[in-house]
N, C-alpha and C positions, 0 to 999 in steps of 0.2 A: 621610544619603545612604550608599549602598552603595559600598564601595571596590572598584576594579577588581582582579580576579584572573584567574589562568589555570585555576583548578580551583574546582568547586562541587559540593557534596554535595545531593542531593534525597532526602528520606525517601520511600521507595517499597517497600512491602512487596508480595510476590506479583507480581513483575514479572520476567519471563523474556526477556531481551534476545535470546537465541538463537532461541527460538521466534518472537518478534516480527519479526526481521530476516530470518529465512529462510522466512516463511509467504507470500511472494509478493506482499506489498503495497509492497514498496519494493526497489530494486535496486542501490544504491550502497554498501552497508555491507560492510566486510571484517572477518573475524576475524583477530586477531593474538594468539595465546595466549588469555588469559583477558579480553582487551580487544576492543572493536569499534570500528573507525575508519570515518568517513564525512564527507560534506560536506552541511551544511544551510545553504541559501542560499549566502552567500560566506564561511561559516566551516568550517574543518577542526575536527572533534571526535572526541575518544576517550572511550569510555564503558567503565565497569566496574561490575557490579552484585554486591552481596552480599545477605544475606538481609533486609536492612531498608533499603538505600539504593542509589542510583546515583551514582557519582562520575564527574563530567565534567571533561574537560581541553580547553582551546582553545589555539591557537598564539599568540594575543594576549591581553592582559588584557581582561577583559569586566566591566562594572558591572552591567548588566542582563541577567539570565539568564532572563527571561520567555519568550523566543522558544524556548528549549530545553524549559522546562516545558510550553509549549504543544504543541510537537512531540511530546514523549514522553507527553503526557497524564498526567502523574505525579499529578495531583489527582483523576483519576477514582476513584471507589469500584468497584473491579472486583467485589467481592463482591455489591454491589447489581445490577450488570449480570448476573452469573451467576445470580442468583436469579430473573430474568426469562425464563431458558431454559426451554424444555419439559423436564420431568422424565421423558424417556424414555431407553432404554438406549443408543442411538447418541450422544445429546447428552451424557449422563453419562460415557460412554467417552472422548469427545473432550476433555471439560474435565479429567478425570482424567489424561489423557496429557499435556496441554499447559497445565495451569493457569498463569497467568502471562503467556499470550499476550495482548498488547495491541494496539489500533488506534492508529496514529499519526495525526497531524494534518499533513498534508504541503501544500507549496505547490501550489496548483491548476494553474498552468501545467507544472510539472515532472511532476506526477502525470498529467496529461492526456496530455502528450507521451509519457512512458514507457509508457502503457497503449495509445496507438496503435501504438507500436513492438513491443508484446507480442503482438500478434495471431498466433496459430498457432506461437508460439515457446515454447521451454522456458525456464526462468528463467536457466540459465547463458548462453543465447544472448541473452536480453534484456540481461543484464548486460554482455555483450561489446559489443553494439550501443551501448549507452549509454556505456560506457567510451570508445569511439572517438569518438562524438559530442561528448562533454565535452572530451576531450583535444585535439580539433581546433578547436572553436569556442567552448568555454567560457573565461571569464576566470580566470586563475591566482589561487589563495587562498593566504593566508600559512600556512605549515606550520612544524613545529619544525625546528630546525637537523638537518641530515643526513637528513631525511625526503625521500622521493621527491616531486617536484612533483605537484600535483593542481589540477583545475579545477572551477569551478562549473558548474552545468548552464547551457547557453546560452540566452539571452533569446529570445522571439519575434522580436524585432526582428533579432537577429543571424542567427537561422536563415531568416528571411524573405529574407535577401540571398544565401543559398547555393543555388548552382545544383543541380538534382535530381540530376544525375550524381555529384555530390560526395557528396550525402547517400547514394546508393545504394552508394557506395564504403565507407560505414560499415557495410555488410552488412545494410542495413534492407529491401533489395529492394522489393517492391510497396508497402510502407508508406511510402516516400520521399514520393510526391506528396501523400499524405494529411497527412504531418507538415508538408510545405512550405505546402500550402494553408491548413492551421490556424494555423501561425505568421503567415503573411500576414494572414489574417482578423484575428487578435488585434492584430498590430503596427499594422494600419491602422485599428483602431477599429471594424471591423464586428461584432466579437464581443467582449462584455465578461464576462470571467470573474467579475469581482467582483459583478456584477448577480445572479448565481446565489444568493449568500447570502441574498437577500431574497424567493426564490421558494419555493413549496411543492415537495415532492419530485417530483411528476409533472410539473409545469411545468419545473423545472430539467433533468430527464432529457430532457424533449422538446427543450429549447434545446440541449442538448449533442449530441443526436442529429442536429441539422441540420449538424454538422461533418462533413467527409469522413473516413470510415473509423471513425466512432463509432457503433456499435450500442448495444443496451441494456446488455450486459455491460460495456462499457468505460465507459459513462455512469455505470452504478451504482458501478463501481470508484472513479470520480472523486468522486462524491457521498459514498461511504463514507469514503474515505481522505484526501480533502482538505477536504470540506465538513462532515464530521462528521454525515452524515445517517443515523441509526441504523437505519432501515427499509430503506435501499437494500441489495439482495440480489443481488449479481452471481452469475449462473449460467454457469459454463463447463464444460468436460468433466469436471473433477474434481468439481465440486459436483453435476452432472448424475448421475455414477456414485455419489456418495454418497447422493443422494436416491433413486435407483433401488434400489441394493443395500441400504441400511440402512432404508428406509421402505417400499419397494414391491418386496421381493424376488421376489415371484411373479406380478407384474401388469405389463402393458405400459401405461405412462402417457405421454401425449403431453407435450411440453415446456411447452405453455401450462398444462396441468394441474399440472405440477411447479411452475411459477412461482406459480400460484394457491395451492397447497398451502403453499409456502414463505412466502407473505405472510400466511397465515392461522395457520400453526402455530408460527412461532418468536418471535412476541411483538414488543414494542416496541424490542427491540435485536436484531432479525433478522440485521442486517449482522455484528455481532459473532458471533452463533452460526454464521453462514456461513463466518466466517474459521477458527473452530475445526474445522468439518466439513471445510473445504477442506484445512487443514494436516494433519488427522488421516487423510483419505483418502489424501494423497500419501505419507505416511511410515509409517503404523502397519502392523505386520505383521498385526494381527488382522483388518483388512479384506480381506487376501489369502486367509486360510484360511477365510472364511465363518462364523466363530463368531459374529458380531454379526448379529442381524436386528431389524428396527425394529419398534416397537409403535405407530408413528404413524399408519398407515393401512393 
């Protein structure tokens, strides 16, 4: 039997926490020096990575750390994933810039709600909205002594009871009725998120898109970041820019054709490739000066 402890080390080579937590797939992690702190479920967590491991700390003794290993996906063979990427110049540049960027395996409800709130918002604004929502409606979690209080992400049942005007006061604007209707649908058993695990990608996407405020991009984010569907390929403004500028620099390509190209070009781990391109397009200076041009089409 494993003894309970507040710290645990996970062997993990090639794992860049900073790239992972700032790449737009999650919104509650905060950097404090060389550490990252966040909340997973109802647990406060502090993480620190070196060249060969990730050291985790919780506020309360923990006997089973499988929840964190699954969330971080520390057992994934990143090298094998990267080998499935197309060997073109844009993809090589993105991997070279951010090798170690990983996809997390998030709670489906928190992921879905977060991306409903992300529509047309910048990452800092999404973080602010979610912080207000959790602080007002989430349950407090245990934290170390002298640490500021922090709350878990509120459940569908809790948010289903909140008046729309109060949700709007969390600076979510027109997204409030979408979040409220989705929370009520899940809380009342009309929509079963767990059922999506058993569905093929296309069917799961179609199910998600029946929810208010959920289009293809949000559905694919949830399928990629919460359900681990590696072919889900979210296309937002940044990914569209990446595809147009890096792969079709001198052609006008319709959005539907870009989506078709992405599905065919990036292979069995297209969603992973998308995350590298998304983060690279948002942050790399080389994309601004036009030095890179694609060879994919």
